[in-house]
N, C-alpha and C positions, 0 to 999 in steps of 0.2 A: 455326788454320792462320795462317802469316806474312802480315801486309798487305803486298801488292804496292803499289811506288811506281807511280802512275799514269803518270809520264813513262814508267817503264820498260815498263809495259805496252803504251804507243804504242810506243816503238823496237822492240820486241820482233814485234808488228805489223807493222809497217811491213818488219822483216826478214823476213818470213813466217815464224816462228817460233810464231805464233799464229793461228789460225783466228778468222773474225768472230765467230761466238756464244761461243768463249773469250775473247776480249778485251772483248766485250761487257758478258758474265757478272762477268767480273774487275772491269769499271771501276765496275759499279753494285752489286758485292757479292753478287750474286744467284749462285746454284751449284744447276741442276735436281738432281743429287743427287751421294753422294758418289764416284762411281765416273767421273764427268764432272772431278771435282775432280783427280782423279790420273790422266788420261787422257794421254796423251803429246801433248805439243804440236805438231802439224802443220798443213799449210793445203795446199790444192787448187792445183795449177798447171795453167796451160792447156797443152794438146799441141801440139807445135810447129807450126807454119805453115811453109809452104813461102815463102811471100814474106818472113818476117822470119826471122834466124836467131836464137837464142836470146831468144825473146819474152820479154816481161814477164808475171807471174803474169796469168789471164783477168780482166777486168772491170777491170783496173788502172788507175789513172787516174795520167800521167805529162803535165806539163805539157812542152811539146818547145821548151825554146828553144835558140838556134843553136848554142849552145855546149854543150848537152848539161847534164847536172846528174842528182844522185839524183831517182829517182821520188818521186811524191806518195804518201800512203798507200793502200793499195790499195782500201779502200772508197768512195775517191772523196770528192765534195765536195756536200753537199744543199746546195740553195736551199729556205730555212726559209720566206723570205717575199721577195713581189715586188709592187710596185703602180706603176700605170703612170697618165698620160691622155694622150689622142692626140686629134685631129681625129674629131668626133661622138663620145666616148666617154670621159667623165671617172670611171675607174675600169674594171679589167678584166672585170666583168662586161658592163658597157657596150662594151667593146672586141670580147669574144667574141661578143655580137649582132652588132655592126657585119659581124666577118669572117665567122660563117656565113652571112650575109645574102651575101656575094660581090658586094656592090657595089650590089644592089637598097636600096631604104628610104632612099638618100642624103638626104632631107629630116628621118631621124628626129634630135632632138636629147634629149639628157638633162638632167634638172632640175638636178643637183647639179655643173655644171659651175661654174669659178671666176667668171664674169661672167654668170651665169644664163642662156646663148647656147646653151651645148653645142658651141660651137666647137672646143674640144680645149684642150690644154695652154696656149697662148700668149694666148687669148681674156681680156681684162682682165688683160694680165700686170703691169701696175702695181697690180692689186688685190693687197692683201697683209694679213695678221693681225701688223702688228710688235707687240703687245703679248703676244700670246701666247710670243713668241721671246725676249721681253726685249728689244725694239729699241724707241725712238722711232720714230715714223713718219719725223723726219728722218732719220735714219739709215738706215732701211732704203730710202728714196727714192733714196739717193746709191747703195746696191748694183746691180750690173747685172742684171736680169728674170730671168738663167738663174740667177744665184747662189740668189736669191729662192725660185725654182720649185725648184732642188735641196735648198734647205733645206727646204722643205714635204716633198718626198716620200721624203728620208732621213728624216725624224723619223717619217712617215705608216707606211714600210717597217718602222721600229722596232718600232712600237706593233703592227703586224700582225704581227710575232713574238712579241710580249710582253716585248720587251725593253728598256723606257724604265724602267724600276722595278729592283726589288732584283734581278732576274733579270739585269742588266745587270751589276753586278756579278761575277756567276761567269762573264763572259767573259773569261779571262786569258790573258795571252801564255805564254810556258815559263817566263818569271821569277817568275811569281805577279801580275804587275799586274792589276788588275781594270780593268773597261771596257776592253780592251783591243782597240777596235773599228777597224781601217782603214777609211779613206775612200777610195774610188779613183772619180774624177768623169771624165768625157768630157764635152767641149760645143764648140760653135762659138765662134770667135773673141768672146771678152769687150769688150763696147762696141758691136758692130753690132748686136747685138740693143736694146741701149737706145738705140738712134739709130733704127731702125725702128718701136719703140714709141713713140717721143716727138713731140711737134711742130716743126717747124722752128725751129732756133735753141732750143730748151729741151730739149734731151736730158742726164740723170742721168751722172753721169762713174761709169765704172767703180770699185768699190773695190779696187783693187789689179791687180794683174798675175794672169794665170791661174793661174802655178806656185803661187801663195799661197792658192788657193780649196781645197783642200782643209785646209790649217790652220785657215782661217778657220770653215769647215764645222765641221771638230771642235772646234775652241773652243766655238762658239755652242752645240755638243750634247754638249759635254765628254767627247769620246771622246778615249784615249791610245793610240791604234793607230797604226801608218804611214799614209802614203797619196802618193797621186800625179794629176798632172794629165794627160789627154790629148785634145790641142788638136784637133779638125776632122777631119774623114774620115769617110766611111760604117761604117769598121771601130773606131772609137774606143772604143766600148764594150767590143768583144771584146776590145781590145787591155788595156783599163781592167782587166777581168773575168783575162785571161791575169797580170799583175802580181800582182793581188789574191791568187791562187792562189799566187805563189811566195811572197807574205808568210805565206801560212797553212802552207806548209809548211815553212819557216822558225823557226816559232813564234814571230813577230813578233806575232803578234797570235791571240785565241781566236774572233775573227769577222769577217766585212768586209764593208761597204757597196760595194755598185757602183753608181753612178747615170748617167746620160746628160742630156743636156735639149739637143734642136734647136730652136732656132725662127727660122725663117726667115723673111725678109721677105717679106709679101704674106700673103694669105688661107689659112687651112689647108684643104687638100681634101683629098679620099682618092684621088682620081684624078689621075694625071699630067698628062694631056693636058690643057692648058691651066691647069693649075694653077701659078702663081710660087713656091708653097713649102710647105712642110708643119710641121707641130709635134707634139713628141713630148716627153715628161719622166719618167722611171720608176727604179725602184731595185731591186736584189737583194739581200738578205742571205745571205751563204755561210759553212758551218761543217763542220769535218769529218764526215763521215755517222755515224762511230760516234758521236760526240760528241752529235750531234743527235737521232739513237735514242735513247741512253740519256736525255738530259734531256728525252724526250716530246714534242718540236716536230714541227711540221707540214713535212712533206716534199716540196717540189712535185715534183722532178725532181732529177738525181743528174748533176753534171757528172763525166764520166770522162774525159777529153783535152781540150786544147788546143796551137795551135799557130799560131805568127804568125811573119812573116818580109815581109822588102821583096822586091821580084822582081827589083831591081836591073835589067839589060837585057832580060832575060828577057823572053818573050812573058807578059803577065799571065794569059791561060788557065793557061799551063802552070806557072805559080805557084801559081795555085789550087790545080790539081790535086796538087802538090806536098805542100801543107800538107794536104789530105783526105789524102794515103796515110799521113803522118806520126802524124795524130790516130788515124785505124785502128787504125796497128800499135802506138801507143802503148799501145792500149786492148786488143788481142789480137781486135779485131772485124774481121771482112771488110766489103767494101760492101754484100754480101748480107744482112747482120743490119740496115742501116739502111733505116726504112722512111719516113722524112720528110726532105726536104732544101730548109731555109728559107736563101732567099738575099736579096738586096737588090730582086732582081726580085718576089720574092712576096709582099714587105711593100709594094709599091709601092701597088700595088692596093686596099691596108686604109688606108694613113696617109700616102701620097703622098712625098714627099722631106724626110726628118727629120733630115738632116745628122747628125750625131753620134750621134743616136739610133735611125740605122737599125739599127745591130745591136742595138740594145735591142728595139726593134720585134720584128724577127725571132725572138729568144729568146722574147719572151712569146706572139707565136703558137706554137712547137713545145712550149712549158711547156704553153699552155693544152692544146693538141692531145693532148699525153701524158695531161694530167689527164683531159681527158674522153673518152677514147680515140675519138676524132673527128677525121678528117681533114678541113681546109677546103678549099673549092672552089678548084683551082689557078685562073691567070688563063686564060680562056675558058670555065670547066665552069660548071655551074649550080645546083649544091648539094654539100652537105658529105655525107661517107659514113662509115660505120663502120670504124675501126681495128682488124683481127683482129691477135691477138698471133701472132708466128712461132712456128716449132718448128724444132727440130734436126734431123737424120735419123732419130734413135734416137724422134723424137714427144714429147720433153721440151718443155714450153712454155719459151720465152725472154721476156724483158721487150723492151718498146716500145722505139726507139732512134730520134734525130732527129740530124740536122745541122744547124748555124747556120754560115753562110759568108757573109764579105762581100768580094768580089773587090778585088784593088788597084785605085787609082785615081792619076792621076798625081802623083806624091810621096808618095803615103801606102803603108803597107803592105797586106796579106792578112791574115784572121784566120780561125780555124777551129776549132769548139767541137762537142764529142760529147757529147749528153744521152741519158739513160736514164731511163725511169720508176722511180721508188723501189721499195724491196723491197716486196711484197705483206703487209701485215699484217692480222689481224683488226681487227673493230670495235674503236675504244678505249673502254672502258668509262668513262663519266664516272665523277668520284671520287665515291662515296656519300658523302653527310652522313651525320650524325651520328642513332644510333638512341635509343629509349626518351624518357625526360623530357629529356635534351638536344635531342631534335629540337623538340620542345615549344618551346624557347627561341627558335629561328630561326637566321640567319644574321645577321653583322655584316657590311653590304655598307658600303665605303668609295668615295669617287668625291671628286676634286679637280680645281682649275682655275685657271689665273693669275686671272680675276675671275668675280663673280658671273653675267656673262652667259655668259661660256663655261660653268662649270657647270650651270646652266640647259638651254642647248642641248646639249650630252653627255649629262646627264639624259635631256632629250627622245629623243636619238639611240638611247642604248641603249635606251629601252621601247620604241621604235616599231620597233626594227631587230631587237633580240632577244629582246623581251618583248610581242610584238605582243597585243591587247586579245582577239582573235576565237582565237587559237591558244594560250591557257595554260588549263588545267583547274586549279581553285584545289587545293590541298591533295593533290594527286597524289603519289606517289611519285615518279615523273619529274620533275616539278617542283621536288621539295625537292633530288634531286639536280644537276639543273641549274643550280638555285639556288645549291649549295654550291659548284660549279665556277665559277662566274660570280664568285661573292664572293672563291675564293681566284685567280681569274685577275685581278683587277683592284686585289688586293693585292700580288702579286708582279710582274703584269706592266704597271704604268702609273706613272709619274712622280709625284713626292708636290708637290703645290702649296700654294698658299697658301690659297685658297678652299675650304672642305672640307666634305663632305655625308656623316653618317653615317644609317643605317637599319637597324634588326631587322626582318627578315621571314620569314613560316615556309614560303614557296612563290615561284614566279616571278609569279605573278599579284597578290600582294599587293604585292612589290615595284615591279611594272610600274603598278599604280595608284598608289604614292608617289611614282616619279618622276616619274609624269604632272601630278599635283597640284602637285606642286613647280615642275616646269618651268610651269606656268600660271598660278601663284602669282607667279613671277619676271617673268613678260612683262606680268602686270599692273602690276607697280610703275613702269615706264617708265625703270628706270635704263639701258636701251641708249641714250636719246636726249639723255643729257646732252652737252654739246660737250665738256666737260672730260676727260670719261672717253675720248672720241672722239680728242681730240688725246694722250692718252698720258699727261697730267698726273698720275693716279691712281697711274699705274703705276711712274713715277720716283720721287716721293717718298713710296709707301703711303699716303696717305691723300685727298690731293685729288681725286682722280677720283670716289671713291665719295661725298665727301663726311661723311667719319664713317662711313661704311659701316653701322656700328650702327645708327643713327637710321633711315635708309631700309629697312633691312633687318628691321628689325621690324615696318615698318608692310606691306611686302611678301613677308614671311614667310620672309624669310633667316634671321635671328637670333629670331625671334617665338616659337620652339618651344617655350620654355620657357615661356612666358604660357598657351598654350595646354596642356602638359602640369601645369601646376599644380606649387605650392612644393614638394607631396609628393615630387615628383619628384626637386627637387633637394636634396631632404634624406635622399636614399638609395635612389633607385628600384633603383639594380643590386642591392640585395635582393630585390626582387620581380621580378628580371627575370634569373632562375635564378643569383642568389645562393646559395641552399640555407638550412638549417636554423638562422639565427642566425648564421652565419659571413660574415663580408664578404669578399668575393672576394680580396680583398687580402690577409688574412690566411690564407687557404688557399693562398694563393701565397706565402706565407713571408716576409709584408712585416712582421710582429707584431701583438698583442695590442690593443696603447695607441694606435699611431699608424697614419693612413690614409695607404695607399703613397706616393701625391700629395702630401701633407704633407711625410713625409721626404725626398720628391726635391725639397721646393723650391716646392711649390705653397701658395699662399697657403690657410691654415687655416681661414679664417673662410667665404670664400665657395668655394672651389675650382676646380680649374682650368677648369671649363666655364663657370662663371658669368663669368671674367675673359675667357673667348673670347665671350661675350655669348650661348652656347647654354643650352638647357636640358637638363637632365642624366636620364636615365632615358627617359621618354616611351612612349606607347602602341606596339604592335607595330604598324608601317609608317607610323610618324611620322618625318618627315625632320626631323632637326636639323642646324644647319648653323654655320660660324663663317667669319669674315674676318679673316684673320692678316697681311695685308699691313703693317698698321701696327703690328704687334706688335714687341716689343724685345727683345734678348735671346736665349739659347738656348731659351726654354720652360720649362716645369716638370721638364722631365728632360733629364738629358745623354746623348743617344742613342751616343755613342761610348763610352761605360764598359761594361765586361763585364758588371759587377753590372746596368746597365740592360738589357741586352740578355736577361740571363738572366731579370730580374723581367719583363719583356714575354713572353717565350715560356711563362715559368709562367703568364699570364694567359691565353694563346692555349690552351694546355692544358685548362687549368680551366674553360675557354667564359667565362670574365668579362667579357661583351660590353658590358656599361654601363661597366665602368671603363675597357674598350679603346674606346670611344666616346668617353668624358671625355676620355680621355689625347689621342685624334686630334684633337679638335675644341680643346684647348688647346695644339696644336703639337707634339705628338710622333711621331714616325713608327713607329707601331707595325706596320706592313706588314712591315718588314725582319725582324722576329723570328718570323714565321708562313712558316716555310720546311722544316717537320717533312714528309717522305713526298716522293715523286715523283709528279707527276700530270701530263698531257697538258695541253700548251699550247691552251687555248679560242681560238677566234679570233672577237674582237668590234669592232664597227666604231670606226674611229681618232675620237679626240677631235673636238669641234667647231672649227674654225677660222670666225673671222669676220672675212672680208676687208673692207678698205677701200679706196675708191679714196688712194694716196699723193699724188696733187697737191693734195688738200687736205689735207695735214699741216700742221698750225697754225692750220687756218681752222675755224670753225664748219661742221659737214656737216650736209647736209639730206637724205640718203639712209641709210637704216639698211645695217647692214652684211648680207655676203652669206654665210650660215652654207654651210658643207661640211665 
């Protein structure tokens, strides 16, 4: 059968020539049977509705710009990740708990808040992890607090979606450009938040005008899509979302980040009575639904329609009603089919006045209610209630739907968004790991971070939140399957940084124990208390902050694994770690009989790449090996852009040459991008640890430790 171009498939799907299942099958290359391959290309169309002449296809998504325009793809757009921090809620789990309580338990605080007080997005707004984002504390101090908060949540949203590593390159625009992610942000006026957070006469300057904010954020995150900034107003986030969908429709980007931050002066309080202001920051990642399902993304909700307009001199309520009718008509849905309506009024009881983040808070509330199948208490109600799915007149079950709307205020437009719960699918099977002798060799788990301190904190977070000691059964089949999925997710979903960790484990229990032991070793080394590292010196020059890194790491467990593993590990542990009957892994991967593959790629033939990186080779299973590459010079032992290099690394993965891959990883080679065979669902993992420090201490010796988050 002739291969069909993906762009042609999407065009035919958009025009209604292909149904959803047919398009998904063609995109993924899956054909249920030969009869389906040759079936006529048809798509269902909604029956006519009295209120709308010539309606669009059922459940179609159409943004509704004032001047009209072509509809968006009929399957809509998936929210594949969302992240947020609000008063009393640093994270969506805490936000849901606060919202379910309906205003009770107002004194509850979360331990993971930016400043440890749990007050919300703006608590400790001058605390920031400059090192993590490659900035000096001095440069970070010149940024508006809203920009710093947006930078954090945009990164965490990408990580939640598994899109900061190799997967990010698969998000392409219509012209094939990788990393094509649009950045659309809503914020209160820049500079006002800085003044509110600073003592009198000591306000940091805003780093440029608001219109350049998406460009700066895209540069810091190396994203190559379009962007736009919407300043102020309760509907600002929903307007930014509307604009992002237009860019996705035009093929300008493969995904879009839409973020918002509201950092109002005064304390963060949930209740509007007596509150001087509220705080909120968060973001969502949007992708075409068909692409998200084909990639195995988590779909939290589907955006079916959006509508935005200024009221002009018209009454504001009339303008809001008009937008509601436009959004429902665009999606082919009646008002009776909507079971939830979130507005700025319903949000206020949970977050207070969050300014430009008001629409974000309303959307988060709606998405969480769709996810949990639970309706939150309305203002004045006492408890949450189950949300039953609706049915049509024939008894057919329909999806839950919700609208998110913010009415216009003086000088600002109104916005309306129609959401729907995602298509129901069976439970996603965790990708099974290898069987037989390959299973005995375990899985290679790779982790990286900008500094050893970040690496230890992220290892601890991963062990505690994914691999709790009291919930893991050593050696079970489920433990091995989860380990295989976790190892793959870390390789494909996370960015590659300079401080690296490698461990081969047979199950999740073994991995959890290894990561905890590593984190404890690093905590005992006392690296986090060095003043030069807190000032960022080591990160600017690659050496000073860690004082040679290798010397202290050898004592603290960072680079001393080789001593524990023994010299024989460095002399060929790869043969014992699944290399086979006398054949080196590299030979079986096609590298040749005479020369080691690393040598032929430019590695030192006396010591090996791992010795130059300061890490032991081989090592017992469950033993962590590490390297600090911040002071490394040149491209490393392999030039990863060469097709031959990618083919060689892919052969190592196919042959499960775990020791060779670990040594190359610790020597500076990005081995993760070559492990892309097969499709697997995205596995939700905790985000990387951020070690925030007060920026007012920039350039000065610090007296307090960082606040992990």
